N, C-alpha and C positions, 0 to 999 in steps of 0.2 A: 503494498498500499506506501505511495507516496506522501509526501508529508503535505503538502495541499488538501488531498481526502480526508486524511486523519485526524486534518483539522476542522474541514466541513462535517466533520460526524461528530468530529465533538461538542461544534458552536450546535451543534442539531438536538445532540441529549443535553445541551447545559439548558436551549429552549423551554427545550418537551419538561422540564425539572421545573424550570420558573412560571411555568405556563400556566401554572394551577391557581386557581383563587387561594391564599392561604384560610383555613379552618378556626373558627374563633372555639377557642377550648371552654368544657363548663365549668371550670373555676380558673380563680386564678390569685396565687398568695406570692404573700414576699415574706424573702428569708433575710433581708437586713434590710437597712436606712435607703440605702440611695438606689436612682428609679429604676436601675436594669437588673436588678438582686427581686429578682422574681421569678415566679413556676409554674407555667403554664399547664393543668390539668385535664386530659380527657378518659371520661369512666368510657370500659367496655363495653363494647357495644354487639359482640360478638361469642362465641365460643370456642376457646385455646384450650388446650390439654385434656386432661380429664376431668375436666369438670372443680366443683370450688371455687376458694378464693384469685380473684384475675393474678396470678404476676406483676408484677410495676416493674417497667423499659423506665429508662429516668435518659432523655434523647439532649444532646448535647450540642449544638450545631455547630456547623463549620461556618469559611467564607474567611480564614486567613489569622483570624484575631481582629482582624478587622470590624471600624464600626460600620458601613454598611451594609454590613450583615447582620444580622438578626436574626433572632426564632423563627420571623413567621414566613421565611424561606421555609422552611424544615416544617411546618405545621401540615400542609398536605400529608406524608411522610408519617409525623405522629396521628394527628387520623384513620393514617392508612393500618398503623398500629392495633390503636383502640378496636375497627370494625374487623382485627384480626382477635377480639379479646381480652387487648394485652390495656394494663392501665396505663396509660402515660402518663410523664411526669417530661415537660420543657421547659431543661432551663434557658434562661437569661445569663450574661453573665459580662463585665463589664471587657470592653472590642478598645483597640486603638482608636486616638482623637478623631472628633471628624473634617479637623480642619486639616490634619497632614498624611492622614489615613497610614499613617503604622498601625505594622498589627502589633494586638495588646497592651496590654499596663502591665509593668513589675512593679509593684507583688499585685495588682486589684482582681487581675484574672485572676493570679492563681488562689487569691481570697478568696475568692466569691467561688468555683468553685469547690472548694472544699469546704465553705459554708453551706452549700447550697445539699452538700452530700452530707452534712448531719443534720441536716433542719428536716429531711426529707423522710426519713420512717414517723413522725410526728407529725408534719401535714399531708402524709399519704392518710396515717389511722384516722383526722381531721379530717378530707375531703372527700378520699375515697374508700369508704366504708366495707366495699366489695372489695378492695383489693386486701392482697397480705403480699406486706413490705419485710417478709422475712424471704421473700421470696424474687429479691430484684435483679434486672438485668441494666448495665451500663451500656449506651451504645452512644456514638457518635460519627460524625461523618468529614472527613480530613482535618484541620483545628479539629474542631467536636471529637474527633475518630484519640487526634491524642492526648484531649485535656482528658480522656476516659480512661484508656491507659493511664494516661500519669495520678486522676484517682483512686485507682485503684491499686498505683503505689504506694501510697501514702506512708504502709507502714515501715517502708523499709529507706525511704528518705534524709535521707545524710540526719545524723545524731546534732540535734538544734534547732532544725527546723520549725516554723514556727505551723509548718499544714501535719507535720507525722503523726502519727499515731498509732499508739501500744500496740495495736494488734489488726489487722486485714481488718478490710470492711463487708458487710457482713451482704454477701453479694453472691447471685448463684455464679456470675461471670458478667464478660466482657467478649464484644458481637465489634471492635473497630473497623469502618469502614472509608476504603481508604485513606487509612492514619497518616499524616507528619509522626512516624513513631521514632525516627532513626532522626536526631537530628546534626549530626557529621553527612554522612550521606545527604538528609536534604539540604544541605549547607550547602556542601562540594554542586550539587542539581538546582543550587536556586530556586530551591523551590517554592513558585509565589512570589519571588522577587525581592528574596533576601527575605522574606517572612520572619523567618526560623531568630536574627540576628536579631530584628526590629523587636521583635517580643522579651526576646531575654537582655535590653536595652543596648544594645551597639555593640560593638567591638567590642569596646573597653570592659564590659564586663559580659565575652559571652563568655566564655571559658571558667570564671569567673561562680557564674550560674548553673551553668549547662547539668552540673552534680544536683540540683536540686529540680530542673525542671524535662529533663531529657529523657523518655522511655524508656532507654535502650540499656539504660547506665542503672536504672531502676529495679534488679534481676536475680535471684526469681523475684516473682508475687505468690506467688500460691491459688493464682485466681484464678478457676477455668478463663480463657482463651481467647476466642476466634479473629483473624484479618480478613475484613473480606474485601478484596482487590481485582479492578478490573485489568487488563492483561492491558488495552486500549488506553489505558487513562494517561496524558499529558500533560494534568496537576499535578499529583500524585505517583511518582510511577511507582509501577509493581519492586524496584530496588531495594524503595524504603521501609518497603511492610518485609520484604525477602528476610533486606538488613536485622533489621529488629526480629525477626522469628532465629535466624541464626545465632545472634546477642542470649535471644532464650536459652538456648539448646546449648549452649558453651555454657549458661547459668545451672545446668543441668534441671533446666524444664522446657516442657512440651506443649509447643502453641501452633495454636490450629492454624492454616492460610487456605482458603475459599478463592482459588486464581479463577471469575471467568469470565473465558475469550471473546469477543470483539466488544468488550461494554471497555466505557471509558469511568469518566467522574460519577458525572450530575447520575446516572442511571443508580445508581446502589439505593437513589433514597428518593426517586421519579416513579407514586403509583404505579401509574401509565405502564413500566417497566419488567419485563421477566425480570430481571436482578432485585429490585423489590419481593417481589416474592422471594426467592432464598435470603433477600437479611432476614425477613420475620423469619422463613423456618430454619435460620440458625439463632436466633435467639428463639424460638421455643424451643433448639435443645434441648439451648440451659436453664434459662427457664424454669420448667419440669423435670 
């Protein structure tokens, strides 16, 4: 396939994923005082698995940790999961500034994901009584995939990290979708236009902060993890996911990698794409 054809297909996939109208949640709750510190909740609208209380899926949106992208673009995906019988929580978090298009804020982006994870069980019990917060799967797309892997690895953060927990999160697993999972490889490939370096505060802070933020350095987690990756992904190439899986194997942990032929970056969260159904199946395998 020529570069022009590949680029045209990627553009068509992105257009399809962003063509769906945002889907409003059944409830929204704050987990902090900042306007971006909120979680949207979607009640299950179908049956998933063997019955009983619905599993919870916490969704973290992508967008290179940049402000133009928020949870609205992934709301059709959240609704798709709710229609598959999951109770869905879609968390917002602080991204880069509106004026400069920088990726993320240090430490605010990480503060928010940690706080959302900590607040989630109580909010689920309050707002989604038909759900079981003890059966929670963490998922995220692209930059959100990074944050999902990071959120599941807080117990192995370096000592002294403000986000470190005393033990592993009570998760059934993580399904990371085209995640920016290995910062060294993503930086080398200039994924999302230098977003990884921007997230950590620029060149002067990259090496110092990488051990606190790079999922490939936070292994093993002891939490079941699956990566779903399109082989034709031009935004976050397959090499990034494979490098994370190799790092996990070296740390003595087996990470599943589901590679989808002729699939790029955005079909993974596009309810109109077959790849989205594959994602739901991967989540279902861990949730039950």
